[in-house]
Every structure is written in structure tokens, then in C-alpha cells.
C-alpha positions in Angstrom: -22.1 24.4 -26.2 -21.8 20.9 -24.9 -19.2 20.3 -22.3 -17.1 17.5 -23.8 -15.1 16.9 -20.6 -18.2 16.8 -18.5 -19.8 14.3 -20.8 -16.6 12.2 -20.8 -16.6 12.3 -17.0 -20.2 11.2 -16.8 -19.5 8.3 -19.2 -16.6 7.2 -17.1 -18.6 7.6 -13.9 -21.2 5.3 -15.4 -18.6 2.7 -16.5 -17.0 2.6 -13.1 -20.0 2.7 -10.9 -22.7 1.1 -13.0 -25.0 4.1 -12.2 -27.5 5.6 -14.6 -26.5 8.6 -16.7 -29.1 10.6 -14.9 -27.6 9.9 -11.5 -24.0 10.3 -12.8 -24.9 13.8 -14.0 -26.3 14.7 -10.6 -23.2 13.5 -8.8 -20.9 15.3 -11.2 -22.8 18.5 -11.0 -22.7 18.4 -7.2 -19.1 17.4 -6.8 -17.4 18.7 -9.9 -14.3 16.3 -9.7 -14.7 12.8 -11.0 -12.8 11.0 -8.2 -14.7 13.0 -5.5 -18.0 12.3 -7.2 -17.3 8.6 -7.3 -16.3 8.5 -3.7 -19.5 10.3 -2.8 -21.5 7.7 -4.8 -19.9 4.9 -2.8 -20.6 6.8 0.4 -24.3 7.2 -0.4 -25.4 5.9 -3.8 -29.0 6.9 -3.0 -28.2 10.6 -2.5 -29.7 11.5 -5.9 -31.7 8.3 -6.5 -33.6 8.1 -9.7 -37.2 6.8 -9.5 -37.2 3.0 -9.5 -34.0 2.8 -7.5 -34.1 1.6 -4.0 -35.0 4.3 -1.6 -32.8 5.5 1.2 -31.4 8.5 2.8 -31.9 11.4 0.3 -29.6 13.8 2.0 -26.8 14.9 -0.4 -23.3 14.1 0.7 -20.9 17.0 1.2 -19.4 18.4 -1.9 -16.3 19.7 -0.2 -13.3 18.0 -1.9 -11.4 18.2 1.4 -14.0 16.2 3.3 -11.9 13.1 4.3 -15.1 11.2 5.3 -16.1 10.9 1.6 -12.7 9.3 0.7 -12.6 7.0 3.7 -16.2 5.8 3.4 -16.0 5.5 -0.3 -12.8 3.4 -0.1 -14.3 1.1 2.5 -17.3 0.4 0.3 -15.0 -0.1 -2.7 -12.8 -2.6 -0.7 -15.9 -4.5 0.3 -17.0 -4.7 -3.4 -13.6 -6.1 -4.3 -13.4 -8.3 -1.2 -10.1 -6.7 -0.4 -9.1 -5.9 3.2 -8.3 -2.2 3.5 -4.9 -3.3 5.0 -4.1 -5.5 2.0 -0.5 -5.1 1.0 -1.5 -4.8 -2.7 -2.9 -1.3 -2.0 0.7 -0.2 -1.4 1.5 -1.2 -5.0 -1.4 1.1 -6.1 0.1 3.9 -4.0 3.5 3.5 -5.8 1.9 4.2 -9.2 -0.6 6.8 -8.1 1.7 9.4 -6.6 -0.8 12.2 -7.1 -2.9 10.9 -4.2 0.0 10.5 -1.7 -0.3 12.9 1.2 -3.9 11.9 2.0 -5.1 11.1 5.5 -3.3 8.0 6.7 -3.7 5.9 9.8 -1.4 3.1 11.0 -4.3 0.6 11.0 -5.8 2.0 7.8 -3.4 2.1 4.9 -5.9 2.5 2.1 -7.4 5.9 3.1 -6.3 7.9 0.0 -7.9 5.4 -2.5 -11.1 5.4 -4.4 -12.6 3.2 -7.1 -11.6 5.6 -9.9 -8.0 5.7 -8.5 -7.7 2.0 -8.5 -9.2 1.5 -12.0 -6.9 4.1 -13.6 -3.8 2.7 -11.9 -4.6 -0.8 -13.0 -5.1 0.5 -16.5 -1.7 2.3 -16.3 -0.1 -1.0 -15.2 -1.8 -2.8 -18.1 -3.7 -5.1 -15.8 -7.2 -3.8 -16.3 -9.2 -1.2 -18.2 -11.5 1.5 -17.0 -14.6 -0.5 -17.9 -13.5 -3.6 -16.2 -16.1 -5.4 -14.0 -15.5 -6.0 -10.3 -14.5 -9.5 -11.2 -12.0 -8.2 -13.7 -10.4 -5.9 -11.2 -10.3 -8.7 -8.6 -8.2 -10.7 -11.0 -6.0 -7.7 -11.8 -5.3 -7.1 -8.1 -4.5 -10.8 -7.7 -1.8 -10.6 -10.5 -0.4 -7.4 -8.9 -0.3 -9.0 -5.5 1.5 -12.0 -6.9 4.1 -9.8 -8.7 4.7 -7.9 -5.5 5.4 -11.2 -3.7 7.7 -12.7 -6.3 9.5 -9.9 -8.2 12.5 -8.5 -6.2 12.9 -5.3 -8.2 9.2 -4.5 -8.0 9.0 -5.3 -4.3 11.9 -2.9 -3.7 10.3 -0.2 -5.7 7.1 -0.5 -3.6 9.0 -0.9 -0.4 11.1 2.2 -0.9 8.1 4.3 -1.9 6.1 3.2 1.2 8.4 5.3 3.4 7.4 8.5 1.7 3.8 7.4 1.4 3.5 6.6 5.1 5.5 9.5 6.5 3.6 12.3 8.2 3.8 15.6 6.3 6.8 17.7 7.4 8.5 14.8 9.1 11.9 13.5 8.0 11.5 10.1 9.7 8.8 7.5 10.0 7.2 7.0 13.4 8.2 3.6 14.9 4.7 2.3 15.3 3.9 3.2 11.7 7.2 1.7 10.4 6.4 -1.6 12.2 2.9 -1.7 10.8 4.2 -1.4 7.3 7.1 -3.8 7.8 4.5 -6.2 9.2 2.6 -5.9 5.9 5.4 -5.9 3.4 8.1 -8.3 4.7 6.0 -11.5 5.2 4.5 -11.0 1.8 8.0 -10.7 0.2 9.3 -13.8 2.0 6.2 -15.8 1.1 6.6 -15.3 -2.7 10.4 -15.2 -2.9 11.0 -11.5 -3.5 13.1 -11.4 -0.4 15.2 -14.5 -1.1 18.8 -14.3 0.0 21.1 -12.5 -2.4 24.9 -12.7 -2.0 27.7 -11.3 -4.1 29.6 -14.5 -3.5 27.5 -17.2 -5.2 29.8 -20.0 -4.1 29.2 -19.0 -0.5 25.5 -19.5 -0.9 26.0 -22.9 -2.6 28.4 -24.1 0.1 26.6 -23.1 3.3 23.1 -23.8 2.0 21.9 -21.1 4.4 18.7 -19.5 3.3 19.4 -16.4 5.3 17.1 -14.2 7.2 14.3 -16.0 9.0 10.8 -14.6 9.3 10.9 -14.9 13.1 13.7 -12.2 13.0 11.1 -9.6 12.0 9.8 -9.8 15.6 13.4 -9.7 16.9 13.9 -6.5 15.0 10.7 -5.0 16.5 11.7 -6.2 20.0 15.1 -4.6 19.6 13.8 -1.3 18.5 11.2 -1.2 21.2 13.8 -2.1 23.9 16.1 0.6 22.5 13.3 3.2 22.9 13.5 4.1 19.2 11.1 6.8 18.3 11.4 7.0 14.6 13.0 5.3 11.5 15.2 7.3 9.1 14.9 6.8 5.4 18.4 5.5 5.3 17.6 2.8 7.8 14.4 2.0 6.1 16.0 1.5 2.7 19.2 -0.2 3.9 17.2 -2.6 6.1 15.9 -4.3 3.0 19.4 -4.8 1.6 20.5 -6.1 5.0 17.8 -8.9 5.3 18.5 -10.0 1.7 22.2 -10.3 2.2 22.7 -11.7 5.8 22.9 -15.3 6.7 20.9 -16.9 9.4 23.6 -16.4 12.1 24.6 -12.9 10.9 28.2 -14.2 10.7 28.7 -12.7 7.3 27.7 -9.2 8.4 30.5 -6.7 7.9 30.6 -4.2 10.8 33.1 -2.0 8.8 30.6 -1.6 5.9 28.5 1.5 5.6 25.4 0.2 7.4 23.3 2.4 9.6 24.3 2.2 13.3 20.9 0.9 14.2 21.5 -2.2 12.0 25.0 -2.6 13.6 23.4 -2.6 17.0 20.7 -5.0 16.0 23.3 -7.5 14.7 24.9 -7.5 18.2 21.5 -7.9 19.8 20.6 -10.8 17.5 23.9 -12.7 17.9 23.5 -12.5 21.7 19.9 -13.7 21.4 21.0 -16.7 19.2 23.7 -17.7 21.8 21.3 -17.4 24.7 18.5 -19.2 22.9 16.0 -16.5 23.9 
């Protein structure tokens, strides 16, 4: 009897990769899982080359679903096709939706490791930004819209920001390593400031109108890093990660409205003292 699921996977493989049905069947038979097969195709599209296709290395890629090199190489090729840097912040938005892939190999300088073309297509489809037969051009446009939303929508930015802690954390660890935390802050925060998602928010609207203070300055991001490095901080707790976003959206540029009696993490309390001293000293 015909295998309907297999035929559907072959059809989807063809629509995503543009490969022939013959090659799609060969990759699916070798790798079984659609996402692994597509990653393998982008790693070595000539592995099962049909006649007439350009010749290349005919050695078949590994069919082991746990082989990380397939995922990494396939993702790099896909990012090249989309003209997206593997460290583009928009890929964190993809991670927020595609929770099933969280827990894949992750490097501080390589945030996109768990992603493949099929992952991205299906996530964009779920967000209503693209469909599974979209061309590369269509997906580029969809990623642009998603990147713009991440920059300008405070609620969406916070959702992605909060999820990034769990996405980036090493398995079995309760905190996020400082180097990793700084790498992701360095990706997310400038993007949010640029589009307005991190514009100052204050419960007292009159206070904002009176002082005209736009709040946190982007240069304070480096101050935050300097403070944590000087303090010898090894990791960042989830409480500090989440509350830090509330802090930078509520503080004014001199930190004079910061309430030391409020339930802020002690690390943020200490940073405010550090920042006030630095403002006075002009350092």
C-alpha cells in the first residue's frame, strides 16, 4: 500500500528545497525524518544527485539524527540562501515559536544552531507570515516583517526576550552563563531600542511628560556589562534576566526614580549604585 505520509513528506521536501521528486525520495529513504533529510540536502545536495544535476561529492551524508554537523551545516547554507546572518536576532523569534527544537547544540557565537529550512518555513507559516511553498524571496520578506515586529512591539519583544533565557541556558543549569547572557543581551537590547519596543514606560504618566527624560541610554548596556565583569559575576539567574527588562524600561537616565525598597534583584540594586557613581565621576 502507498505510504501517504511518506508521499506527503516527499512533496514537502520538494516544495521547500526545489529538488526533484527522485532526489527527494532518496533523501527521505536515507534519513527518515523530514527535517533531518532537508538539513542533509543543504549539507550536500549532490549526495544522491540525479543524472543531469551538477556532479559533486557522491558520498552520502550521515543518516544519524543526532549528528549535529548536519544541523549546523544545513543551517549555515540556509542562512546563506536567505542572506541572514546566523547571529541575526530574528532567529530568536523563530526559537520562541518552535519550542520543539529548543535544547539543540548552542554556541555563544552561533545562536542559530538548532534551525533548519523546514523549521523556519513551518514557524513562519504558524505566524501567518509565509506558507510552506514560499520562495526564498517570500521568506526573506516574512523574516523582515518578523524582525520589524520584534523591534517595535513591546509585548512581543518581552515574550521573545523571556524565552531566550530558557533557549540559551545549558541543559541542567538553573542560571545562564555570564558570557552567554551578555551575548544575547547584545543581540536583543539594541534591536529593541532601535525600534521602540524598549521605550520608557512609567506608571506616572505626568512624570514622563514633566521631565522629558527618555530613560535608559544604550551606552548603559556596556556599563551593565562592565559592572558584572568587575563584580566577578559567573551567571545570571532567571529572576535577574526577566526583571532587568522591567528595570531598563522604567528607570530614568539618572536612576533617580529607582526604588531601593522595591523587590528588585540585589544585582540590579548594586548596579544602580555603580551607575550613579559613574555618572557623578563622569567615567
